[in-house]
Steps between C-alpha positions, in 0.01 A plus 500: 500500500826436679666768703855537612574755771150619422580585138295377208695221335539494124189327373592235245197274543242749374347473157693740280322835525660691215591855591457667169749697302341816361162393634455221242385160616718316251825627647668392821823549686807390312622176662795529733816316393488139616706423807595168656213365707554569869448246772232564764758615759657733242159649415427556869839663550449730201155602623634568848781710356258710292266541798787624716607740225148640471469546876826694509422711193158611625574520872397867491136405438280559803460175690158356572341647187371284216621708203305352212479824305832515318314633197444845647846607615733210427794400717874559496759258644791609717745409223349766274449750782873482575578565134267800510676633809836475322368708210367760744842521665673547165274796431538655844879465494541704180176611328672671205707195413193278541296708256766512226594130524342225710141624468473489123704181468298333774167586340632375166587165659151475651344573161712227342381244755137598446529498120631143508238380750206630297646433153502857374659535158730778624609656827388832350141382541534479880471798735505485879236701684368521855192283457233386257297812582782715362516284188126546450542877521775492236287304252179694565684832475591408143140401428366827643745703290381317189141606574595859578718534189226368274675174411202318652142608439284620785295206626747233389520230764732349756395151611582368847392205712226553758732340756793729419688626805325799656791740451522401133128561445533840666803587287311411182220731609748779582703481179260371234160639586632853559678486165181412313516122484229253597550203732360151450512244782518127429243340730679185611318213670599378847523223603654401169580155366639549150692736275205498261288695749767771511557504124128527423458795737808668355372469143169661602684794656711551187185499287349767727819705479486494118131589479393824335814524291731529800840335528649320797830677555625311803412175677615472862509133598599352835723194492391402850208697639539610860153459654364257409824333396475334158771411249396662172588353155688811392665346196164407351342836589794684343457295183130590492590868540726480196226332297246765605723797417573619855785750477698397808488242780624564853527206741486591869682205655568634848498146646679319218879496527605238754153347491466376141722467195505806274591496131445850365585416141239224507232716665544773241367795702626855445547571871537272803572581862561293812604579857821339618419553868197267503617154389861562397639570850614858437453761773235761420456673278616386156338387176587469134323644199544332163438709190525326165748680276234601248286649780765707679454835330372779723538292818614709795519472876238728661769647725707717266869518587825600328482173304181594313524403135776244549267202480260358758753264658745786565225738614376237748851432631524853644195685630686705759681434825346196670582147617555284190624196692189288440565528125860385537452167682339305214821299433511414872146362480608274217785377718258439788247289307778272376536377858175306457429181309413588142579868553223744416315242288495259791380765744217605267381145444506410869316820592232422243461137603489586870250786468268268305538231766429745781209654311337160459560422866325821607209454259447145629518615862245779446272316260560757224668512158801654331443812292698364204638175370857423614617576146369856527700600807865584559637517855166637625158337506147602599293293746134558577406588859202343678188700412395513865778754567292746295768681302246725329703811415853623443493645851408158638798354316736764641362459851542122486857538380575735790327263744712207383817707535428643843336199664653197329838615370407422139580739215286419197302718255123451495304558180134591462345390173216734419199308366394579145176694462202268483711185529460274800845390610557129554857543621675681780520878495788508749844360418851501641808527280786294634860522380784253532864607519801300614475625859146370547434196717202269499403628845434844350210356303377287788486820704272661240294183470442478873426872537219484243362179651497667842316803361240270345461311828450833679227606252719794401336768283722745309226762511533525876862612470396819324233568759739457790 
């Protein structure tokens, strides 16, 4: 892998690892318009220009730290931060004028950009909320009301993936179980090598949810699971839900926008949410919630304001006095990504190709394996850790992550895979999840590689960290 000013060069020599649209293996990024072929000096000059741009845009990142965890909190370039500051000034200069004019118009423009990016059939289907967690609360609130009002029968089921984000699983417990619903978890395999493994497990969970005369009222499906990170075939799972009579489908795609292509009309889900502050370069916190027109009735923001009853998009656009600037910079993000070759499509493809390349490099260096095939990852990938490190609990994983941060300047999530009862594991139970974003350099991954190799050489034992 070539580097220029330390930055990962665009990888054109790799086999084409398709980054899937909607989680289907048959889809790939739309090809960028053909441009005249550049000479070698022109390519080098373009790469140097992009590298300089990246260094300037992310100069506020702490130096000396290998930030290979973009998936958790994202990153925001100076170009967008300046736009955010301008919006904050407009508000502070004249709050009343801001509320009655620029605020609503600005949010409308952001919704328009999002609607076009994700191929919603109408801007009315797009609401802007703080984060995916808020979107989950909006959808589950409607489900809970349906149970409490007798529209759903007591014991009817909500199906979710076993690897659903922790806050989402907790929210389902809080809203659904208390309202009288039952919860079915889809036991997904990991490591995983094919969509079929996921589909088969999903069908079993739906059958369980329908047992005893029950109905599955809602399926909550991740587009990209967080830990472990796996790209889920949401289009196929949504189709299966329709065939099996599931009332509604909600796709939790916190990591999706800016990481993979999204075509909401093709996916066909009732609800879909994604954070814009993870992979789409917005400052925190901002997300969108898509609600299909036919599924919008009785959808309300959990914070009730003066706008209650005026439609979810309007309710979400004003939840009281607060800083709305992160919701207003979406057009500026679109302007920013156009500075790079191929725009957002080009960024997503290079991030995918580079994270696969770095994942393979780490697995080879440690003598381990990837947690998924390249086709089943986005801009994040799972790599097994050497077994001798003894990551044997979630606390071990957290302690190792802290140790890498404090002693090696590496920020990377560590995952503990709990062994199945009565099954002897032949693969690693400890993994790291690496991300790749445009600011990452190849040395970031070498730093992680060398840190783990040093720990192995030192006969490091994660269990001793907890005892210290």
